[in-house]
C-alpha positions in Angstrom: 0.4 -0.1 -0.1 1.2 3.4 -0.6 1.5 6.4 1.6 -0.6 8.2 -0.3 -3.1 5.7 0.3 -2.0 5.1 3.7 -2.7 9.1 4.4 -5.7 8.9 2.7 -7.4 6.0 4.6 -6.0 7.8 8.4 -7.8 10.8 7.1 -11.1 9.3 6.5 -10.8 7.0 9.6 -10.9 8.6 13.3 -6.9 7.5 14.3 -8.4 6.5 18.2 -11.1 4.1 16.5 -7.8 2.5 14.9 -6.0 2.2 17.7 -9.0 1.1 20.1 -9.2 -1.9 17.4 -5.8 -2.7 17.5 -6.0 -2.7 21.4 -8.8 -5.2 21.1 -7.4 -7.6 18.8 -4.1 -7.3 20.9 -6.3 -7.7 24.1 -7.6 -10.9 22.8 -4.6 -12.2 21.9 -2.8 -12.0 25.2 -5.5 -13.2 27.6 -5.7 -16.4 25.3 -2.1 -17.1 25.0 -0.6 -15.7 21.9 3.4 -14.8 22.1 4.2 -11.0 22.4 5.6 -10.9 18.8 2.6 -12.2 17.3 0.4 -9.4 19.8 3.1 -6.7 18.2 3.0 -7.6 14.8 -1.0 -8.0 14.6 -1.6 -4.4 15.8 1.0 -3.2 13.9 -0.7 -4.5 10.7 -4.3 -3.2 11.1 -2.7 0.0 12.2 -0.6 0.4 9.5 -3.2 -0.6 6.9 -5.5 2.3 8.2 -2.4 4.8 7.6 -2.5 5.0 11.9 1.3 5.3 13.1 2.0 2.0 15.5 5.6 2.4 16.9 3.8 3.2 20.0 3.1 0.1 21.6 4.6 -1.6 24.6 3.3 -5.0 24.6 3.8 -7.2 28.4 2.4 -10.8 29.1 -0.8 -9.2 31.1 -0.8 -5.2 29.7 -0.4 -2.9 26.8 0.2 0.4 26.8 -0.7 2.7 23.7 -0.2 5.9 22.8 -1.0 7.8 19.9 -1.5 11.1 18.2 0.1 14.3 16.8 -1.0 17.1 19.0 -3.1 18.5 15.9 -6.2 16.0 16.0 -5.7 15.1 19.7 -3.8 12.6 21.2 -4.4 9.1 22.8 -3.5 7.1 25.4 -4.8 3.4 26.6 -3.5 0.9 29.3 -5.1 -2.1 29.5 -4.7 -5.2 32.3 -4.8 -8.8 31.2 -4.9 -11.4 33.8 -3.1 -14.1 32.6 -5.5 -16.9 31.5 -5.7 -20.5 29.6 -5.1 -20.9 26.2 -8.3 -20.4 23.5 -6.2 -21.3 20.1 -9.2 -21.2 18.0 -9.2 -17.2 19.0 -5.9 -16.6 18.1 -6.0 -18.2 14.7 -8.8 -16.1 14.2 -7.5 -12.9 14.8 -4.6 -13.7 12.7 -6.6 -14.6 10.1 -9.0 -11.3 10.5 -5.3 -8.9 10.5 -4.3 -10.8 7.3 -7.5 -9.9 5.7 -7.4 -6.1 7.0 -4.5 -6.2 5.3 -6.0 -7.7 1.9 -8.6 -4.6 2.3 -11.6 -6.5 3.3 -12.8 -4.7 6.1 -13.9 -0.9 7.3 -12.6 -0.4 10.6 -16.5 -0.7 11.8 -16.4 -4.1 10.5 -13.2 -4.7 12.1 -14.6 -4.1 15.6 -17.9 -5.9 15.0 -15.6 -9.1 14.2 -13.6 -8.8 17.0 -16.2 -9.1 18.9 -17.6 -11.7 17.3 -14.4 -13.4 17.9 -14.3 -12.3 21.8 -17.8 -14.4 22.0 -16.5 -17.5 19.9 -18.2 -20.5 22.6 -16.2 -22.8 23.9 -16.0 -26.4 23.5 -19.0 -28.1 25.3 -18.2 -29.5 28.7 -18.7 -32.9 27.5 -16.0 -33.2 24.9 -14.1 -31.2 27.7 -14.1 -33.8 29.4 -14.2 -37.0 27.4 -11.2 -35.3 25.7 -9.3 -34.7 29.4 -9.8 -38.6 29.8 -8.6 -39.5 26.4 -5.5 -37.5 26.8 -4.6 -39.1 30.2 -5.0 -42.4 28.4 -2.5 -41.7 25.9 0.0 -40.1 27.6 0.0 -43.0 30.3 0.4 -45.4 27.7 3.0 -43.1 26.0 4.7 -43.0 29.3 5.0 -47.1 29.3 1.6 -47.7 30.9 -0.2 -50.9 29.9 -3.7 -51.1 28.7 -5.1 -51.1 32.6 -3.1 -48.0 33.5 -4.3 -46.3 30.5 -7.7 -47.4 31.5 -7.1 -46.4 35.0 -5.7 -43.2 33.8 -8.7 -42.5 31.3 -11.2 -42.6 34.5 -8.9 -40.2 36.6 -9.1 -37.6 34.0 -12.2 -37.5 33.1 -12.6 -36.5 37.2 -10.2 -34.2 36.9 -11.4 -32.4 34.9 -15.1 -32.7 36.0 -13.0 -31.1 38.9 -11.9 -28.5 37.1 -14.7 -27.1 35.0 -17.1 -27.0 38.3 -15.1 -26.6 41.4 -11.3 -25.2 40.5 -12.4 -22.5 38.0 -15.7 -21.0 39.4 -14.9 -21.0 43.0 -10.9 -22.0 43.8 -7.8 -19.4 43.5 -5.5 -20.6 40.7 -2.8 -22.0 43.5 -5.2 -23.8 45.6 -7.1 -25.2 42.5 -3.7 -27.0 41.3 -3.0 -28.4 44.3 -6.6 -29.6 44.9 -6.2 -31.3 41.3 -3.3 -32.9 41.7 -4.7 -34.3 45.2 -7.4 -35.7 44.1 -5.9 -37.2 40.3 -3.4 -39.4 43.1 -6.6 -40.2 45.5 -8.3 -41.2 42.5 -5.5 -43.4 40.8 -4.7 -44.9 44.4 -8.1 -46.1 44.9 -8.3 -47.5 41.2 -4.6 -48.9 41.7 -6.1 -50.9 45.0 -9.3 -52.1 43.1 -6.9 -53.6 40.6 -7.5 -51.6 38.1 -4.0 -50.6 36.7 -0.6 -52.3 37.5 2.0 -49.4 37.5 0.4 -46.5 40.0 3.2 -43.7 39.1 2.5 -44.7 35.2 -1.2 -43.8 35.8 -0.4 -40.9 38.3 1.8 -38.8 35.1 -0.6 -39.6 32.5 -3.3 -38.1 34.6 -2.4 -35.0 35.5 -1.6 -34.0 31.9 -4.4 -31.9 31.7 -3.3 -29.8 34.8 0.6 -29.2 32.9 0.3 -25.6 31.6 2.5 -26.5 28.0 1.3 -23.4 26.5 2.3 -20.5 28.7 5.7 -22.9 29.3 6.5 -22.8 25.8 5.6 -19.2 24.8 7.3 -18.3 28.2 10.5 -19.7 26.5 10.0 -18.4 22.7 9.1 -14.7 24.8 12.6 -14.8 26.2 14.1 -15.9 22.8 12.5 -13.0 21.0 14.2 -10.7 23.6 10.9 -10.1 25.6 12.9 -10.7 29.3 9.9 -9.6 31.2 6.9 -11.0 29.9 8.5 -14.2 29.5 9.9 -14.6 32.9 6.5 -13.9 33.9 5.1 -17.0 32.4 7.4 -18.7 33.0 7.1 -18.1 36.4 3.6 -19.4 36.1 3.9 -22.1 34.9 6.6 -23.2 37.4 4.1 -22.2 40.1 1.4 -24.3 38.7 4.2 -27.3 38.4 4.9 -26.5 41.9 0.9 -26.4 43.1 0.5 -30.0 41.0 3.7 -31.5 43.2 2.4 -30.3 46.3 -0.9 -31.8 45.9 0.1 -35.1 45.2 3.3 -35.6 47.6 0.6 -33.9 49.8 -1.9 -37.2 49.0 1.0 -39.7 49.3 1.4 -38.7 52.7 -2.2 -39.2 53.9 -2.4 -42.5 52.2 1.0 -43.0 54.2 0.0 -42.2 57.4 -3.5 -43.8 57.1 -2.4 -47.0 55.6 0.7 -47.8 56.6 1.9 -48.2 53.4 4.3 -47.2 50.7 3.1 -47.3 47.4 5.8 -45.6 45.2 
């Protein structure tokens, strides 16, 4: 796109509306697990297409800072706080696709904001599907880690129980730390009971496979990528958040084994 075209778009489009749309796109990306460079690139694409200078964005793992304006049309300044949440990669993909279509000239700024609202309200997977996926993932990972068919079957059941707990108890009622400790303890208890009932032969493989739905793989990977890209603050925050989850899971597992050993007088591992 030529400079003359950019200036024409900027004159026809309110600069603040463009920056608001760009920040909304960045907000959706960041809260759904996108990397810092992807957020910055998407915001830059939207602003650049509409002829708005976009070198005033500062993106962290839980916040976006933006300023704009040349002193003649007024100034724009906004800060968005974005809490660390789970990943919704379908929304990330949708915003990325939207930014590319904007560059191709398929949308006006009003249409961009309407489309972003649609993306924000994209429904998640049905709860039954999430629970089933957790069970299947737990069973498959148990098998990959060396468990047998019975171990995988036990991990499948424990994975179902775990995600039911996450959806109905942990997410709506508990803090992240308490929820992950409880999840680790619940998985361990379920696997111990199934093991004592004869469903499974390798308790360690059963537990390892069952806790996989709790493991923050996307935040951990993105933290490493952010550090590799030079975004040290954001990468460190994401890594710390992931490590905290790992620690909480370990505490939950350890606490349940300690309780079982004291009550039953038996060491299982």
